[in-house]
C-alpha positions in Angstrom: 11.3 5.9 -14.5 11.5 9.4 -13.4 10.2 9.7 -9.6 7.5 12.6 -10.8 6.5 10.3 -13.8 6.3 7.3 -11.4 4.7 8.7 -8.6 1.5 10.2 -11.1 1.5 6.2 -12.1 1.2 5.4 -8.3 -1.4 7.8 -8.0 -3.6 7.0 -10.6 -3.3 3.5 -9.7 -4.2 3.4 -6.1 -7.7 4.9 -7.3 -8.1 2.4 -10.0 -7.7 -0.1 -6.5 -10.7 1.9 -5.0 -8.1 4.0 -2.0 -10.0 7.2 -1.1 -8.4 10.6 -2.1 -7.3 11.3 1.3 -5.4 7.9 1.9 -3.8 7.4 -1.8 -2.3 11.7 -1.3 -0.8 10.0 2.0 0.5 7.0 0.1 2.0 9.1 -2.6 3.6 11.9 -0.3 5.4 9.0 2.0 6.5 7.4 -1.1 7.9 11.0 -2.4 9.2 12.2 0.7 11.3 8.6 1.1 12.5 9.1 -2.4 13.6 12.7 -2.2 15.6 11.4 1.7 16.9 8.7 -0.2 17.7 9.7 -3.8 16.7 6.1 -4.9 14.9 5.3 -8.2 11.6 4.9 -7.5 11.6 1.2 -9.4 14.6 0.4 -7.0 13.0 1.6 -3.8 9.4 0.4 -4.6 9.4 -1.7 -7.8 6.7 -1.1 -10.5 3.8 1.3 -9.6 1.1 -0.7 -10.5 2.8 -4.0 -8.0 3.3 -1.3 -5.2 -0.4 0.0 -5.4 -1.4 -3.7 -5.4 0.4 -4.1 -2.3 -0.8 -1.3 -0.4 -4.3 -1.9 -1.2 -4.1 -5.3 -0.2 -2.3 -4.5 2.9 -5.1 -1.6 3.7 -7.6 -4.0 2.8 -6.4 -6.3 5.2 -5.9 -4.5 7.9 -9.5 -2.9 7.7 -10.5 -6.5 7.8 -8.8 -7.3 11.1 -10.3 -4.0 12.4 -13.1 -5.0 11.7 -13.3 -8.0 13.0 -13.9 -9.8 10.1 -11.4 -12.8 10.6 -11.6 -14.6 13.2 -8.5 -16.3 15.6 -7.4 -20.2 14.0 -8.6 -22.7 16.1 -5.8 -25.3 17.1 -7.7 -28.2 18.7 -9.2 -27.0 21.9 -7.0 -23.9 21.9 -7.7 -20.9 20.0 -4.5 -18.7 18.2 -4.6 -15.2 17.9 
């Protein structure tokens, strides 16, 4: 898949996963810069756009949950593990 088509598909997938437009645009811009600098084929660099978008969305959701304190440190006996 050519870079332009891959990046367009990535943008659509990021929107489908509910990313804010600015966040999606930043992800696409970063991927585009990497592809231009490395001259790699997008599928070899990132995998299919559907899978890469799902990974990005999951990572951002996990980071947001941690930042909001939604996850608690695990307890191991009497010891708290962060």
